[in-house]
N, C-alpha and C positions, 0 to 999 in steps of 0.2 A: 447511905448518907448519914453524916454527923451533923447534928443540929448544935447551936451554942450550948456550951457545958454549963451555963449558969441558969438553965431552965430547972424549975422545982423538979425533984425526982418523981412525984406523982404524975406531972405533965409528960415527964420523959418516957415513963413506963406506959402511960396511956398510948402515946404516939408510937412506942415500940410495938405494943400489941396490935396497933392499927397498921403496922407495917411500913410505917414512915421511916423510922430510924433503924431498921434491923440491919444487922452485919453479918451476912452469912459466913460461913467458913468457905475458903476458895473453892472446894469442890461443889459449891452450890451456887457459884456465880453465873450469870447470863452473859454470854459473850457476842459481840457484834461484828458482822462482816459488811454490812450495808446499813447507813442510817435509818432508823425507824422511829417515827414519832407515835407512840402507843397511844398518844392521847387522839390520834386521828384514825384510831382502828376500833370502830364500833362492834365488829363482830370477830369472834374468836371461835374456831374449830379445833376439834380434838380426834386424833385416832385413839384407839384402846389399847390393843396389846403392844406392850413395850413402851406405852406413852403414857397413858392414865393407869393402866396395870403394869407395875414395875414387877417382872418376874425373877425368882430366884434362879439365876442361870445354872449354877450347878445341879440343882435339882430338876429343871427342866430338861437338861441336856442327858441326865442320867435316864428320865423316863423315856424322852424321845430315841435315845440309842437303843434301849432295851426293847421298845416296841417295834422299831425298824429292823433290828436284828431277827426278832421272831419272824416277821414278815418274809425277810430275805431267806431265812431257813426253810420256811415252807415253800419257797420258790425253787429249791434245790441247791441252795448254798451250804457248804459244809457246816456240819454241827460245831466244828471249833470255833467258829465264828462267835457263839454263845459263851466261851470261855475267854474271850478277849476283855481285857479292861482298858478301854480306850482312854487316852490321856484327854481330860475335859478342856485343858487349856492349850491344845494343839491350835485349834482354829480361832480366828478371829474375824472380824469385819474387815472389808477392804481387800481380801484376797481374790484371786482368780483361779480357777480350776481349769487345767489343760485336760480335757477328756481324753484327748488321743494319746497322750504320752504318760498319763497317769500322775501328773505333777501338780502340786499347788504353789501358787507364785505370789510374791508381794512386788508392787511397782512403785516407783517413785511418780511423781506429778507428769513426767515427761514419758511414762511409759517404759522406762528401762526397769529390767527385772533386776532387783537388788538382791533377793533371796528365793529360792525354790527348794521345795522338797519333792523327792519322788517317793511316794508312800510316807514313811517316816525317816527317811534318809536324806540328809541335807545335801543338795548338789554342790560340788566343788565349784569354785569360781570359772575354771577352765571350761568345765562341762556346762555349767549355767550360760557362759557367755557363748559358747559354740552353738547352743541350742537355740537362744532368743536375741543374740545381739543384733541381727538384721530384721526384726520384726518390730512393728508396733501392734501390741496385742490387743485382743478384744473384738476385733472386727468380724472375725469368723464366728459367728453366733453359735453354730452347730458344734463348734470345737471348744470355745471358752465360755466359762460360766462365772459370771461376778457373784461374790457372797457379799450380798448388800444387807442382810438382816441377821439379828441374833438367832432367829428361828432356823437359819440356814447352818450354824455351826455344827449341830450335830451329824449332818450328812457329810460334811467335810471330814470330820473325825472319822466316822465309819468308812468312807471311801479310802482314806488314807491306809487304814488297817487291812481293808481288802486288797489293796494294792501289794501291801506286804505279803499277804497270803498268796496271791498269784504269782509272785516272784519267787518266794521261797518254798511253797508248797503246792505246786501245782498238781501233785498227786491226789490232793484232797478232793479235786473235783471228779466225779465218775464219768461224766460225758465232757463235751466241748467245753473248755474254760471261756468264760466270758471276756471280750476285750476290755481295755480299761475304760473306753467309752460307754460300753454296754453295761459294766459295772456300775459307772455313775448313774445311768439311766434307771437301773435297777433300785439303786439306793434312793434316787428321787421318788420313783413311782411308789416305792414302799412308804417313805416318810409322809408322803401326799395322801396315801391311802389311810395311814394310821391317823392323820389329822380328820380326814374326811369321814372316816367310819366311826369316828368317836373313841378310838382305842386310846388316844391321848386326852382329847378334850373331856371325856366322860370321867377320867382319872382327876382332872383338875377341877371340873365342877363339883365333884363330890367332896373334894378337901381343897378349897381354894387356898386355905393358909398355909398348905404345905408347899405352895408353888409361887404365891404371889406375897410381895410385901405389902401390907397395909399401911399406907403412909398416913399419918395422923394430920399431916398438914394439906392434904388434897382437898378435902372438903372446904376448909378456911379459905384456900387459894381460889377455888371456883366462886365461893361466896364473894370474895373480895372483888374479883371481876364483875360479877352481876351487879354488886352493890355500886360499883362505879359507872353503872349504866351499860355495860358491855353485853351483848346477846352472844348465847354460846351454842354450839351445835357439835353434836357427835357424829363422827363419820367413820365407821370400821367395816373392815371386810367380813368380821365374824357375824353369824347368824345370831338371831335375837335369843334363844334359850342361853346359848354360852355366854353372850353379852349380859344378859340378865343376871346370871349367877355371879360373874365377876364384879359387875358395877354394883350390885346389891352388897357384896362383901366389901367392897370399898367405900361405898357411900351410903348405903342403907340406912345406917343410924349415926353418920358422922356427925350431923348437925340437927338439932331439933326443928329448926326453921324449915326443914325440907322432909315433906313425908316420905319420898321415895328417891331414888337415884335419878328418875327421869325428871324430877322437878328442878333439877340443876340446868337442864337443858331446853332450849327454845325448838330446836329441831333435833330428830334423832333419825340417822339413816344407818341401818345395818346391811350386811351383805352387799356392800358397794361395788365390789370387783375392781377395786384399785389395782393398777393404773388405768384400766379401761374406762373407769367412771370419768376421768379427767378427758378422755379423748372422744367418746361416742355418746351422743345423746340417747336415753333410754327413760322408760316410764318408771315412776315411783309406785311400788304397790303398798298400799296401807294394810298394817298388821294388827292383829289383837294381842292380847298379853301372852298368848302362848306361842306367837311366831306365825300363826296362820294367817292368810289373807282375809281381810274383813271388809274390804271395799273395793271400788274399781281403781283401775290404774289412773294416775294423774301425771301430767307433765310438771306441774310444780307442787312440791309438798307444802302442806299446811302446818303451821306453828302449833306444837303441842301434841302432835301426833307421831306415831313411829311407823316408818316405811323401810321398804327393802328395795335395793337395785338403784335405779336412777341415773343421772349423769349431772355433770357440774353445771352445765348451761341452765337446768331447771332449778337446781339448789340456788345458784346465783340470783335468779329472778325472784325466788322466795326471800332471800336476804335483803332485798332492796337496797343495796349500796353498790359502790363501784368496786371492781376486783381488787384494787390495790387499798381497800378499807377493810379487808378480810385478812386475818392471819391465821393460817393453818399449822397446827402442831402436830409433828408425827415423827416416827422413829426410821421409817424405810427411806432410805436416801434417794432411792429411785421412784418406788411407788407413791411415797407422800410428797417429797420434797422437789425432785427434779421434774416430774411429770405435772405437779400442780403449779410450779413456777413457770414452765415452758406453756402449758395449755390454758392455764386459768388467769394468770396475772395476780393470784393471791400472793401476799407476802408469806414467808415461811419460818417457821421454827423448828429446828431439828433437835430431838431429844437423843442424846448419846449416853446411854446408861454407863458405858464403859468409861466416860468422861471422869468420874469420880476417883477411878483408880489411877487414871493418867495423871490428874492434877495431884494426887497423893504422891505419887512416885516423883514428880516434878519437884514438889515442895521438899520431900525428904532428900532428894539428891541434887539439891540446888547448886552446892558447892561443886560436885563432879560435874554438872551440866555447864556451869561457868568455865571450868577448866577445859572442858571439850571444846567450847567455843573458842577459848584462847588458842588451844593446840590446832584447831582449824585454821585459824588466821595465820598462825606461825607456820604451819605446813604449806599454806598456799603461798607465802612470802618465800619460802625455801624453795618450792617447786619453780617459782618464777625466776629466782637466783640461778637455779640449776640449769633451767633452759637458756638463760643468757649465757653463762659460762660455756655450756655445750656448744652453743652457735659460734662464740668466740673461738673456742678450741678447733672447731673443725675448719673454720675459716684460716686459722693460723697453720694448720696442716697443708694447706694449698699452696702457701708462699714458699718461695726459695730466697736463697741469699741475695740473689740479684734484685729481688723485689724491695728487700729492706735497704740495699745499697742505693737504690733509686730515689728513696726518702731520707738520704743523708747519712747513713751508717757507715763505718770505716769498713772497706771490702775485707780487711784482714781479720775483722771482728764479726763480720755479719753471720757466719754459720753458729758461733757460740751465742751471740745475742739471740738469734732466732730459737736455738734449743733451750736456752735459759729461760726464755719467755713462755716456751711450751711447757716447760717442767713446772715453773711457778703455777701456771695456770692449772695443771694437772693436779699439783698439790692443793690448789684452793677448791677446785672441784671435788676432790676426794674428801677434804675436811667437810665442805657443805653436804655432801651426800651422806657422810656419816651421820652428820647432825640431823638430817632430814629422816633417816631411817630410825633414829632415836626417837624422834617426835612422832612419828608414824607408829612404832611399836607402842610407845605410852598411849597414843590416842586410841589404838586398838583395844588396848587394856581397858582404857576408861570407858569405852563405849560398850564392850561387851558386858562389863559388870552393870552398867546401868539399862542395858538392853535386857538383862536377864530379870531385872526388877520389873520392867514393863510387861514382857512376856519371853520365856524362855526360849520360844523358837523364833518369833517374829519381831521383837523389839517394840517400839511404839507404833500404835495403830495411826497415828498422824504424821510420822516421819519415816523416811527410808532413804538410805545411801546419802546422807548430809542434804536432804532435801525433804520438802513437804511430800508425803505419801499420796498415792493415787486417790485413797479415800479422803485423806485430808484436803486434797485439791478440790474434791467434789464438794465436802463440807463448806469451803472457801467460796466455791463459785456459785452455789445453789441456795445455801441457807442465810437468809437475812440474819438471824441470830440462832444460837444454839447453847444448849445447857444439859445437864445431866438427869433432870426430872421436871415435870410439870410444876411441881410445888416450890419450884425456885421462884416462880412468879410472885409467891407471897412476900418475898423481900424486896420488891421493886414496886414503885408507884403505878398505878394504872395510866397515869399521865407521863410516864417516863419518856424521855428521849434518848433512845440508844443510839449514841455516837460511834461510829467505826473508826478505827485507827486510820490515820492517813496513809494511802499508799505510796510506796516509794520504789523507784527503779534505780538500779546501781549508781546511775551519774548523779541522782539527787544527793548523793552522799559525799561528793567531791569536796565540797567547801564546808562540811560541818566541821 
């Protein structure tokens, strides 16, 4: 928000430091899908991993891939797997894994598969359509696996490389080769084990600065919300020892007014088992500082203490407000946003760490994107004209000279008149068709260049095939607001009214 420019510089600076007049770069804006009066939200909750804690994705993927491959080799996978150098940018959120066929897919909002890879090989359009054109994907839960979180990206990358080995080097397996589905299950089991047994998390706890970005704005952001009278809670699936290590690194000495990271939060729940937390009632177990149980199980957590487990119903009772007076901020589109929206009635804010890159590309390629929009509209107009010309041409082919004579033509000229009309129409059609193909070729070149800037394999996370992507549609449908990091709230007033853009159906545009 910009205030009147005639305010004294000292007053303007004071307001800026208070976050009243801050103008963040586009990458740090908060975007609105549904109107939200932040002034009427007295309670704000936060997930930790990839929400409060912003991970260095390249470092996390390298660690996860190395630890998972070690465990796969211990299960009998070929040693050659250790020599692979997986492409860290192959995977992105919003993809779908077809375990049966060894494919990774990207869909538009309607479920149409716009891109697909078998291993690391892109499927040609004909092959992709032959495989998936008659299906609405995702319903077969045993076959299709959604890629919802940044934590899931390493397993997709490993899986694609294993599919390559299964296809190209079957001799590397001494016994029976796993099926594509079995390979996915093995990757999933090994990466879960690496998280569960400390192989990954112990490394992060020992050197959090190597894997987590220490955001200098995070402490002031939480302080600003508390100073505005909002109560805060932490709700994370991570257990207390890991949570304590990360939160101490992020907030332990961030502000002198807070003696520890726990002081920022009124309620703390670890080991929450989301999304089950939102669906099933469960008791809260009070913990001591080491993460061990220190008291009896309770149905309603008390303020100022640390608990493990529990359920949304009990926490809601502790908060003492209506569900729509709670804003929950998380990164997991399903576990944090979809489930909390459906089950609890909480308002939702989605943290999309990748949004900063998305917006940077859209800024840098603004001219190209505007050109693409123009070419899309022009192509649609030409396609409609071709359809009309094709229909007229087919109709003319059915007519005979007698038909033209019946409508007043000279009988001696009817044949020539009809053939001349057909020839003129064919020339017009051919000219329009050539123009259409020129526009189509130019459009494909522009889109390919911009897609490579977003992601060389998949393009934009939020778009697919001239449409919103499946992931983008989920963001639109379930996140009231979304942004790239929690500290972006520093740039908005705690009393902000987030206004959503007006929804428009195609017929709304007719008289604009």
